[in-house]
C-alpha positions, 0 to 999 in steps of 0.5 A: 810153737817151737819146743825146747830141743837140743842139737850138736850145732845150732846155726842162726841164719838160713841164708846161703852161708847158714845152709852151706855150713849146715850142708857141708857139716852134714856131709862131713859128719852124717851123725851130727845133729844140726838145727838151722834157725831162720824165718821161712821168708827171709825178710831182708836177707842179702841171699834172696836179693843177690845177684849171685855174681860168681866174680873173683878177679872182676872184683879186684881193685888197685887196693887188693893187694896192699894189706895182708887181710885184703890178700886173704879175702882175695885168696878166699874168693879164689878158693871159692871160685874153684869150688863152685862147680863141684858144689853145684854138682853135689847139691844137685846130687844130694837134693835128688828132685831139686832142679840143678842150679846151673849157671845163669851166665858164664863170662863176665865183661867188665866195662869202664864208663867215661864218667869214671875217675882215676879209681876205675882207671886203677881198678882195671889195671889192677884186674889185668895184673892179678889175672896175669900173675895168676894165670887167669884167661882174659881178653881185652875188648874194643869198647867201641865195638860191643854191639849189644850195648847202646849207652847215651852220647858222652857215656860210652865205655872207654875200656873193657875186658872179658873173664871167660871163667867168671859169671853168675848163678840164680841165687834163688835157685841156689837157695832152693837147692841148699834147702832140699840138700839140707832136708835130704841130709837130715838138718832140722829147720826152725822158722823162727829167730834167734833173739839171744844166746844161752851161756853157762860158766863163760861158754855159749851153750844154745840160743833162745827163740823169739818164740820163747823156746830154748835150743841147747847146742855144743856149738852155735854158728852166727850166720844171720848176716846183718841180723847178727848185729843184735846178737853181737850187742849182747856180748861182753864189751870189746868182744866182737866189733859191731855189724853195720847194714849195707842196704842194696836195691836191685830189680828183675826186668824183662826186655822189651826193646834192644838185645839182652846181655849174653853174659854179666856185664859190670863195672869195676869195684870203685872206692866205697863199693860203687858199681853197676851190673847186669846178670841175664836170667834167660829169655830176655829177663835181666837182673839190674843191681845194685845200690850200696849204702852203709848205715849203722842203724837198720834203715826204714828202707832204700833211699829214693835218690839211690834208686833213681841214680841206679836207674839212670846209671844203667840207661846212661852208661850200659844201654838206653834201651833198658829204659823200656824194659818191663819191671818184674820185681824189686830186691831189697836186702841188707849186707852184713858190714863190719867195722873194718869191712873184713868178714867174721870167720871162725871161733869167737872168744867165748867157747862154743861160739862160732861166726860166718858173717860179715861178708859184705858183698862177697857172701854168695860167691864165697859160701862154698869156701866158707862152708868148708872152713867152718865145717872143718872147725865144727867137725874137728877135722884137722885144719891147716898148720898155718890158717890162712883166714885166722886174720878174720878171727871174730875176736880181732881188733878192727884191721886197719889197711891204711892211716887216718889221714889216708881214710879221710883222703879215700872218703873225699875220693868216694864223694867226688866219684859219686858227684861225677857219676851223677852229673857234676860238672864244674866250670873250667875256672874251678876245680874239686879241691874245696869239696874234697877239703870239706869232705876231708874235714868231715871224715876227721870229725867222724873220727873225733866223734868216735874218740879213738883214732881209727882208720875206717873205709869211706862208706863206713865213715859216711854211715858214722856221719849219718848215724844218730848219737846213741848209735855212734856212742855204741860204736865208740864204746866198742872201740874204747873196750877193744883199745883197752883189752891186751 
């Protein structure tokens, strides 16, 4: 059993964000007593299941520049992209005997399949525009001349571009390097789970563990991914928005037939966060990912239909030869998704409490930049006069990047996109408008269930539409309390 102890900083969460914050903080101030809490096996952690693509421009969509918060998120990704090379070298240096977590792939090919809708076309156009604006090198690729891909007839790519500076690392090796670096820097590891926060006179002063022990601390950082949700629920109503669960399934495979991809191959990010990607792991092994299904509650596991759609998508849109690949292992993790889909970074309204979570699909890529930001706050370093990430403050109200009507329209767009990708074909005498109308109505009904006119992302509206009444009531209570706060 873990005994009661005291630390300067306690970090709840031992995934890539929790460990990165611990390592960066220890590097800046070796005198800090830092404790990282998390189960050794990391069950359900997004970090363990991640494909770990280091993609910034490949993640751009036609909506990236439509709101200041979206722009700040892109800026965070760009900062992380610049930090990764030196960060990997530093981890190898501090970890000493740990294997260097080299890139498993350099370069990313973004392909647009024949089944794509206007959303995919818009994303490809936005990637090119962002790369040109920021001087990021890319090459247009003949979609019909990609020799290592053999999609099914009628599903061949219709557009493609190559980003030479983007790629991927091995998530499992990076976690090992972070573990070694934390140990080398004297960070205390606690194989337990934070079940509640300890408060005194309106400030957070520590945490209680599942084992019953108490860890006192001058600062507590919540970096436990989706598992942070149950701690947020313990805060005063309206303090911090709820945490949803983004389920992701992926798998490692071994090539049996055909040529393994030489670099990351992926589709653009579409409305609802849909997309496919293949990451080469070396010696014919490939990572295939990933599903994206947001739930208000913690799901019992991945849905079989989503897994089926994932596998059929690879075979049809990327390479028929993948059907012969041998499955080495499955990955399943829960992404931390906030109500507005933007991260929770920095100081919470309660003194002594900090957040480094809610990163949705971008936590692994953004981890060096988030660690740098949090470490600056924890060590008292002077930050920039104009905080570029203040928009992600945990105590904010949900950021709305569109109107409620726009949200309903995007919900319908997501539903139609999924239907088309899964083979929906209508006779020429019909169009999709009746389906879109029904989806818009469902989206408006979801907003009515919440009791507050709030514009939510389509995948979040989908989560509300599937949630039990008591879980919807919890979200509605938060929105009501947040709206009442001055």
